C-alpha positions in Angstrom: 191.0 157.5 230.5 194.6 157.3 231.5 196.3 160.4 232.7 199.6 161.5 231.2 202.6 161.0 233.4 205.4 163.4 233.6 208.9 162.3 232.7 209.9 162.5 236.4 206.9 160.3 237.3 207.9 157.7 234.7 211.5 157.6 235.9 210.2 157.1 239.5 207.9 154.3 238.3 210.8 152.6 236.4 213.0 152.9 239.5 210.3 151.3 241.7 209.9 148.5 239.2 213.6 147.9 239.1 213.8 147.8 242.9 210.9 145.3 242.9 212.7 143.1 240.3 215.8 143.1 242.4 213.8 142.1 245.5 212.1 139.3 243.6 215.4 138.1 242.2 216.9 138.0 245.8 213.8 136.2 247.0 214.3 133.6 244.3 218.0 133.2 245.2 217.0 132.7 248.9 214.4 130.1 248.1 216.7 128.3 245.8 219.4 128.2 248.5 216.8 126.9 251.0 215.7 124.2 248.6 219.3 123.2 248.0 220.0 123.0 251.7 216.8 120.9 252.3 217.8 118.5 249.5 221.3 118.1 251.0 219.7 117.4 254.4 217.4 114.8 253.0 220.2 113.1 251.1 222.4 113.1 254.3 219.5 111.5 256.3 218.9 108.9 253.6 222.6 108.0 253.4 222.8 107.6 257.2 219.6 105.5 257.3 220.8 103.2 254.5 224.3 102.9 256.1 222.6 101.8 259.3 220.5 99.3 257.4 223.7 97.9 255.8 225.5 97.7 259.1 222.6 95.9 260.7 223.1 93.1 258.1 226.8 92.6 258.7 228.2 90.9 261.7 230.7 93.1 263.5 230.8 95.8 260.8 233.2 97.9 262.9 236.0 95.3 262.3 235.8 95.7 258.6 237.3 98.6 256.4 235.2 100.6 254.0 237.1 98.9 251.2 236.2 95.5 252.5 232.5 96.4 252.8 232.6 97.8 249.3 234.1 94.5 248.0 231.4 92.5 249.8 228.6 94.6 248.3 230.1 94.4 244.9 230.3 90.7 245.1 226.8 90.3 246.4 225.3 92.6 243.8 227.2 91.1 240.9 226.3 87.6 241.9 222.6 88.5 242.2 222.6 91.4 239.7 219.5 90.4 237.7 217.5 89.5 240.9 218.4 92.8 242.5 217.6 94.8 239.4 214.2 93.1 239.1 213.5 93.7 242.7 214.4 97.4 242.4 212.2 97.7 239.3 209.3 96.0 241.1 209.7 98.3 244.2 209.8 101.4 241.9 206.5 100.2 240.2 204.9 99.7 243.7 206.0 103.2 244.8 204.7 104.8 241.6 201.4 103.0 242.0 201.1 104.1 245.6 202.0 107.7 244.7 199.3 107.7 242.0 196.7 106.2 244.4 197.6 108.8 247.0 197.4 111.7 244.6 193.9 110.6 243.6 192.8 110.7 247.2 193.7 114.4 247.4 191.6 115.4 244.4 188.1 116.7 244.9 185.3 114.3 244.0 184.3 114.1 240.4 187.7 115.2 238.9 188.7 111.6 237.9 
């Protein structure tokens, strides 16, 4: 059987619950901020790596402007647009298949 709470006890219980809600909301904000920072960091790393790959494919890239590099890439991609699109689709399919294969390795036996 539940005991009856006084009005004062109910008010205290409500105040504790509200405090807990504020703490949880702050925790969610902190975790969201951390996730956003991590995503930015991963994007920055990816951009730097891909920029390095691009520079490794161009002779004397430091003698060219960003606009010249952009024109070169545009021309290269437009002239081989279908091939590049097909390659990207094939790579995405490979990555998805690998991800599916890896996720199956982490499952306990007999769950497939």
